[in-house]
N, C-alpha and C positions, 0 to 999 in steps of 0.2 A: 554535367555531373563528372566529375574524375574519375568513375569506374571503366574498370579495364578487366581484358580476362584472356587466357588463351586457353589453347583448347587442340587436342590431338582425340582424333576417333577416327570412325569407321571414314569418312569423307577425305581425309587430311592421310594415313599412315596404313599400312597392310598389319594383320593381327599382332605378329612378333614384335612390331614396335611398341604396340597398343597394350600390349602383356608385360614387357619392361619397363612402362611406366604405370602400371597399375598402382593403385594405394588399396591396403586394406584398412580399417579402422585404427587399429596401432600404429600404423602409418601415417594417416594422416594426421590423426594427434599430435607424433613427432616432428613433420612437417611445418603444421602451424605454429609448432612451439620456436621453429630454426625463422622462421618467415615473420613472425607477427611484431610488429614495430619497426624491423630491418627495413623490408620490403613493402608490408601491408601494415595498416592501420586498422583495417578491417577486414574479411572476405570471407570468402567460401570455397571447399576443395568437395569437388563431384570425382567421383572415380567408381566406374561400372565395367562389366567386361569388355565393352567397348569405347570406351570414354576416359579420357583422366581430362577434368579443367579445372582452370583456377581462377576467381574473381575475387575481386577488391580492390578496394580506395587506396593508393600508393602514398605510403608514407613521407614519401618525399619527391619533388618536382622532378628530379632526374633522372628517377627510376626511368628504365627502358624495358620491353618487351623480352627483349635478349636476356636483360637481367634477372626475368621472368623463370623462361625458359630454361636457362642455364643455372639454376636453384634447385628446379625440378630434376633436370638432366642429372645433378652430380649428387641430390639426395638419392638418387637409385641407380647411381653408376649406370645412363642408359647411354652406351655408345654405339655410336651407331644413327645416332636419331639426328636429325637436322633441322634447321630452321623452316624449310618448308612443310614439315610435316607438324607446321604449329597453323594456326590460324587465330590470328591476332584480332581481337574486338575492344573498342572502348564504345565509353557514354552509352546512348540508346540502342544501338547496336548489339553490346555486350548483354545489355537487359532483354532485348529480341531474343537472342540467341539462349538463355536462358529460362524465358518462357515455353520455346519454342521445343526443349529439351524434356519438359517437366509435362508437357502435353499429350509427347509421345511421337509426333510431327519431324521431328529430326532423328529419329531412333534407325536403328536398322531393318527393324521388322514397324512396318509403321504404326502407331497407335499401342505402341508399347506397353503391355497392361503396370508393366513392373517398373517401370521411370518416377513415376510420381511419389510412391513410397521411397524411392531410393535418394531420389532427394530432397524430398523432406527428412531424412535422415541423415544427409549432408548438413543440413542446415542445424538440426539440434547437436550435428556433435562439434560443429562452429561455435554453435553459443555453449556448448558444456567447456569448450577451449578457450571462452571470453575473448572469442573471434568477432563476432557481430558487434555496432552499433549503431546508431542512427540509419543511416542509410541502407546498410543490410538486412536489416530488422524490415523497413519498411518494404524492400526489394522481398523479401522472405512471405510475408502477407499477400505481396499482390500476385506472387507466382504460385501459391496457393489454392489463390482465389482462381487465379486464371488455369491452371490444370481441372479444381473442381468443375471451374464453366464448361470446360473441355468434354468432359468425361458424362456433366450432367445435359448439357445445351445441345449434344452431337452424336455422331454415332464412330468419335474416330478409333475406340477400343470395342469394337461388338463387330461379332464372330471371329472364326480361327481362321487364324494364320499363320500356323504350324502344324506340319503334317499329326503331329503328337496329339496336339489340342483338338484340330481337326475329326480325329480316329475318336476320341473318347466322344465329344459332341455328336458325334453319329452315333457310335455307342448309343447316347441317352435318348437317341430320339427312336432308336427300334426298342428299350426298354425304356419306359417310362419312369420306373424308380429302378436306382441300384443299389440301394440297402440290404437286399436281400442276394445279391446276385454274387457269385465268386468270380472272380479273373484270376485269368496268369500271364501275365510279362514276361516271354523268352527276350533274353538280352536286357543287360543293366549297364548298359552304353547310355551316352549321352542322351538320344532320342528315345529309349528303352524307358529311363531313370525321368524324361520330363513326363513321358507317358505314364509312369505308377506315380508319380508326384499328381496330374491328376485326376487319375482314377481314383484316389487315395483325397482328395480334395472335394470329390465328387459325392463321399460317403458311399464307396464300395462296400458292401455286406462283408467279402473276404477277398483280400491280396494275396496273390504267390507269384513269387520271384525265380525263375533261375537263370545262369550264366555259367559258360562253360566254366571262367574261376569263380567258382562256389564262394570263397570269402567276400567279394564285391558283393555278389548277392545277397550275401548274410548283412555286411554292411549296411546296405540300401536297405534293407530289410526293417534293420532294427532301429531305422530313422522313421521307417511310413508304419509300424506297430504291422509290419505283416508276414510272410512266413516262406522262408525260404528252402529251394528242394534241392538236390544235384542233379545236373542238366542229364546224365546218361539214363534218371528217373523218371523225367517230367510226360512222357510218349505212355507210357503206364498208368499215370494220374489225369489222362488230358479227359477224362469222361466225367471229369469234378466238375468242370471248370462251365461256367455258362458264358464266358467272354475269352478268347486267347487273343492276346496280341504278341505278334513278334517282331521283333528289332534287332535282329544280331546281323553282323558285319561276315557271316557265314558266304563263300565262294559259290555253295551249293545248295539245292533244296534241302532243309532240315527235315520236314513233314512233308510228307506224302498223302494224294488223295486217298489211297488204300488205309494209311496208318490214323486218318482223320473220320473215315468212315465206319473204322471198326469201335472209332469210340463213340462215336453217333449211334453204335448200335448198340452200348455199354448205356447210354444215356436214353435208351428207350426212342430215341428222335426227340428230347427236349431241344426246345432252341437254342441255339450254339453264334455266336456273333464271333467271325475270324478276321481279324483284322494284322494285315503283311504291312509291315509299314518302310521294308526294309530292302535295302538297295545294294546286289540283285535280290530278288525274291525269295524268303524262307519257307513259304509254302505251295505246292503247288494248285496252281491259277483253275486246274478241274474241280477243286473244290469246292467250286461254287455252284457245282451240278448235284452236289448232295442234298436230301432233302431237308429242309428245316436246319442249311448252314448259312447264314448270312454271311456270304465271300467281300471283304473289299483289299483293293490293293492300293499303292500309291499313287499310282493311274486318278482312281476314283478320288482319291484323296485330293489329289490337286487342282483337281476343278472346283472342288469346294473353295479352296485355300484361295485359288486366283480370282473368284467370284467377290468371296470376302475382302480382298486386298484392292479390288477395283471400288468394291463399297467405299473402305476407308480413304481410299486416295479422292474420291468424292465430295470426303467431308474437309480436305484439309482446308479448303479458302472457310470455311465455317469456324475452324479454330485461328485459324491468322485473324480474320476478323475480329477475337475476341481479345485477341494478342494486343491488335495497336489499340485497343479502349481501352485496356486494363496499362498498357504502357502510356498511354495520353493519361491514364489517371496518374502515376508515377511521376512523370514529367510536369503533369498542373501540381502536384504536391510540391516538389520539391523548386519549381520556380517560384510558390509562394510562399518560398523562407527566404522574402525577402525583410529587411528592417525594416522600412518605409509601410509595407501593409501592416506587420506586425505591431508596431506602433500604433497603429490607426483603429486595428480591431482592441489593442490592448485596451486605448483610453475610450474605445465605446462603450466595453464591456462594463469597467470602472460605472462611466455616466450613466449606462442603461441600469446599475444597483442602486446608485445616488439618486436619480429621478423617482425612483419604484420606491424606497423607501420613502421619499420625502413626500410623496401625493399619499403614501398610506398611514402618513404621522400628521399630515399638515392641519387636520384640524385640532389639536393638542393646544395649537399657535395660533396667536390672536393676528388679526388682518396685519399691522404693522409689523410683527414680527417675520412674517412669513417670504418676505422679500431677503429679509437677514439670512433667514435659514436658508434660502438660494445659493445667496450670494457664499456664504460659510463655507458651505458640504461643497461646493463647487472649487476652493480656496485649497481643503484639506486635498481634495482628490486631486488636484493639481499637483499638492505639495508631493502627495506620497509618489505619483507617477513621475516627477521629477528626477529623479537617479536613474531609476530605471530606463529612460527615457536617453538619456544621455549615453548609459551604458549600453543598451542597443545601437545606438549609431557609430559606438567607437568601437562593435564587434564585427561590423561591417569593414571599416578603417584598416581592422588590426591583425584581421585572419584572413586566409584565404577560403572560397567558395564553399568548398564543401564543411570545414570548420566551422563558419557561419550559419551553415546548414541543420550542422549536430547543433551546436546553441541555441539558435534561435527555434529550433524542432523542441530542444525540453524548454524552453519558457512556454511556447503554445502549451504546452503538453500541462505543465505545472498549473496554467492560468485556466487551461479548459478550454482553449480558444479557438481550438478545432471545430468542437462539439458550437460554441457561441456563433463560430462563423456559419455554420449550415442552417442553425435556426434563422439564421437572418435572411 
């Protein structure tokens, strides 16, 4: 299989170089327009925050990995990027890598929940840009199947492995239902934003955001159907919240034990969950001593994250076994697309149809005509199949392997040979 791939990711390059080659959806479409037919006959481009990877069937035999690398660097003006920042893959290794990506075992965070949908969207984008053909569509189908199996048959993406998600999962354990609870997220940087999104996705009853830069809080609040309040006012509002999650970059404590105690008094000591996921800490650790305050900081959450990461790592071998099964399925399909086996299956199909029809209509003929019927129908089948048989043999002689696969695959699909072969 003449499938090749180049990959720049967290294994091969620092974040500044990965960012330099990151492609938006519009850029992927433009890049496909540039390389389709000149570098690849069909292919796939995957670009996330931690990787940009290009897979494809070379349009010409003399195309090199460097040609593909240069096309991407030139497209993005990625100065400073060297050949050693790329991983070069071909044939089964390229497919194995893609399957590992979609399953999340090649991610910076093992079992990344988002990567499956990101790869799926990449395939859809390639298809919309007429960049998929027989081989890549088959790879696509089996990649999705592999990813789904990894999710359903293993625990590779179970348990929180980020501090933000661990905090929200712990909140859910304290409050069995969030739909009647109110939450305040202090700080809308990357960590706070992720935590706010998790709370929103978990159906929090009311979500309020605050940030030193009020406009940033407002912007995120609009996205999440939340409320933004000015940072200087949040302490006066503290008693209104069942959940307080803080994730600022402040160099000192922003909420003291006394301030939290005063808020609890206003609440008549109704339970409050306080999650401090900032480094350094935002909230006085002594707050855990206040009655009905469930206080947790990043040290508590790291224990949860580490336990879950270990569980996910223990699942990697199970995922790899699934990948090898589906990779074998792909290679078996590819290797089955030979002219000889296809001719045989095609003839067997026509013969089975002929024999079945003769059998069901044999009583309409006299004994003396039955043998003639058998001979005549066989001759008809042979004449019908003569030209297709000759052309199938010519395909093998006149085309390279991948072109042969594409043409024979089309023939098998047209006649339903894959299905008939399975029935046998």
